[in-house]
ZAMARGU-4260 file (C-alpha; in steps of 0.2 Angstrom, whole numbers, plus 5000, padded with zeros to 4 digits):
<rodrens>
0) 5000/5000/5000 | 5008/5016/4994 | 4999/5027/5007 | 5005/5015/5022 | 5023/5015/5015
5) 5023/5035/5014 | 5017/5036/5032 | 5030/5023/5038 | 5043/5032/5029 | 5039/5049/5038
10) 5044/5040/5054 | 5062/5037/5048 | 5064/5055/5044 | 5056/5064/5059 | 5061/5066/5077
15) 5050/5061/5091 | 5038/5073/5097 | 5028/5074/5115 | 5010/5069/5115 | 5004/5082/5128
20) 4987/5074/5129 | 4995/5057/5133 | 5011/5061/5142 | 5006/5076/5152 | 4987/5079/5151
25) 4982/5061/5155 | 4988/5061/5172 | 4974/5069/5181 | 4955/5066/5183 | 4946/5067/5170
30) 4960/5060/5159 | 4962/5071/5144 | 4967/5056/5132 | 4952/5047/5135 | 4941/5062/5135
35) 4949/5066/5118 | 4944/5049/5112 | 4926/5051/5118 | 4922/5067/5112 | 4930/5065/5095
40) 4919/5050/5092 | 4905/5060/5097 | 4908/5074/5085 | 4912/5062/5071 | 4896/5053/5074
45) 4886/5069/5075 | 4881/5067/5094 | 4891/5082/5099 | 4896/5099/5091 | 4914/5104/5091
50) 4911/5118/5102 | 4902/5107/5115 | 4917/5095/5114 | 4929/5109/5117 | 4920/5116/5132
55) 4919/5098/5139 | 4938/5095/5137 | 4941/5112/5145 | 4930/5111/5159 | 4938/5094/5162
60) 4955/5101/5162 | 4950/5116/5173 | 4946/5103/5187 | 4964/5099/5190 | 4977/5106/5178
65) 4985/5121/5187 | 4990/5131/5172 | 4972/5132/5168 | 4967/5139/5185
</rodrens>
């Protein structure tokens, strides 16, 4: 598959990058990584607007992530 080969090739040419939602923002409750999966699926399925998804994520972070306070 040409597309898959191209994507694998990118990994050979790029440096690693931090994944904030997983490495940092998944440490609290609610866990942002899990919340991202949840709201993303709801937006894609038309059950949640992007604006409501953003608000849900921000409200969750505001409960525990100090820079948000």
